N, C-alpha and C positions, 0 to 999 in steps of 0.2 A: 502493498501500499504507500508505503513511506516511497519505494524507489518510483511507483506511477507518477506519485504528484509530484518530482521532484523532476522527472521527465517530463511533463507538463507544464512546469513551472520555468524548465529551460527551453521551451518549443516557443513557450508566448514570450520569453523573452531576447529570445533571437529574432523572433517575426517582428520586435518592437523594433528592436535596432534599425534591423534591413528594408523595413517599409521606410518608403519616400516620407518626410512630412508633407503634410496633408496641406494646403494652402486654406487659410481662413476665407468665410464664404462671404457672401453680401452680406451686410446687417441694414436692417432697415432703417430709415429716416419720416419723423413725421415731416411733411413740408410745411416751411410756416410760412401761412397766408400771409399773415403783414406783412411781410417781407419777400411776397412772389409776387410777382407781375407776369402777365400776356399783354404781349403790344407788337401793335402792328401797322406799317404807315402807306399811302398809298397816293400815287400821282393825283392829282385834283386840277383836270385840265392843262398842265403842262404850265399850270403858273404857282403852285404849290403842295405842298405835299401833308396830306391832311395826317394826324397823327391820333389813335382811339387805342382805349382799351379793355380787357375783360375784369370784372369785379367779382364776377362769382365763376372762380376755381377751385378745383380738389385735385388731389394724385397719389398715388403710391411712390415712392424711389427704395429701391436696394441698392446701395454702394458699397463697391469693395474699394478703400481705398488704396492696396498693395497693387489689382489688379483691376482695374476700371473696364477692363473689357467685361466683365461680369457684373458689370450693373446694369440696373432695369430702371425706366420712368412713364410711369402711367398717368397721364394728364386728362379732365374731363371738364371742359367749360361750358357752362350757363350762357349761350346765345345770347340772351335778353337781357345779358347784363353789360350791354355792349356800351361803351360810353365816350366817346368822342367831342365831348362838352359842348354840345348844343343840342337839347332837346330833340328840334324839327328833325333835324337830320337823325339821330339816334332812334326815333321811331320809324323812317321812313328805311332803316338799315335793318330792321326786324322785321318788316314788312316781305312778300313773297318776292320783292324785286330782289331784294341780297338774299339775308341769311334766314327768313321763312321761320322765324323764331317759333311759335305755333306748332307746326309742324314737325319740326327738330329743335328742338330746343338745346341741343349737345352735340358738344364737337368733342371729337377725343382724339390723344393722339398717345400712342403705343410702342414703344422702343421693339425694334429688333434686332439692332447689334450697335456696339461701341469698339472704333476702331481708335487706339490711342495711336497719337502722333507726336507729341511729347509729353515732355514731364507733366503738363497743365493744359493741355488740348488734343481733343479727341473729335470724329467725324461719329454724328451719334444720328443713327438711320431708326427710320420707322413710319409707322402709316396713321395717316392723318385722314379723319372718317370727318365729312364735314355734306351737310342737305343730303344725306342718306350715303353719298360716295365714299369710298376710300383711295387713296392714292397713296407713293410711296413719297416720303419725305426724305434730306439728308439738311440735318442742321451741325453747323463749326459749334462745337463745344470747348466750352473754357471754365477749370476747376476755377476758381478763384482764391478760394482759402479752405484749409480744413482742419480744425482747433479744435482746442476748448474757447468758448464765450468768455470774451477780458469781463463781462459783467456777473453772468452763472454760472459759469465755470462748466457747463454743456456743452458736450461735443457737436460740434456745428459743422453744416460743409457748404457753399455759395456754389453756383453754377452762373454761365451765362452761356446760352442756345440761341443762335441766330441763322436765320438762312430766307428762301424766297420762294414764295408757289403762287404757281398761278390761277386764280378764284375760277375764270373758265375750265378749267381742268374738273372742277367740282359744277360745272352748271351753272356757278353765279354768273354771269354776263352782261347785266344791265348796264346799261351806258360805256363800255367798253368801244374803242379804247381811249375816249375822250377821258374816263374815270380812267386809272389804268387796271390792266392786266394781271401787272407785277403786285404779288403784296409783300414785304418785307417783313418778316417773323422775328420778335427778340421776345425771348424768355427771361427772365431776372428770377430764379429760383434758391432759397433758401430752406436747408433739412435741418433737424432737429434728431440727433441720435436715440433711439427709443431705448 
């Protein structure tokens, strides 16, 4: 009995020594909505760039600081929360001409891959669903900072993601091309480690 236990213990010890070190798994972060923004801008008649944001955003973030390629993000935007700081225009943007918020109240982004470029940048690919249409989207991702929050000492991470889509790819064609078809997107996201 003693010999069997000794052999079993020896085998387990050998397995532990020879097994490759496992990489840390991605860690969940709660998205800090007070410091997260989904922004966009669009050309208006060649005269100016109109800037807007969405105020109602939620999502999940799994972040692997050691290997960002293991990370994932999912964001849901309530399209009726659009705000371009002009009430009449915002009402029009909620109409079937644009976001059709009654029929399509949500816009979603779900990542499909992250490719590291250097220490602080990566390429974030995912699927954007808008007006019931899903299209692939590629965003340039910057890891702004990861570390303890200076005030509450919680572990936090901040990111900026930017890219461009064509709204006509999702069936939103009203006013194009006078009102720009190319929409610049910017996501500013802060997460608090769970």
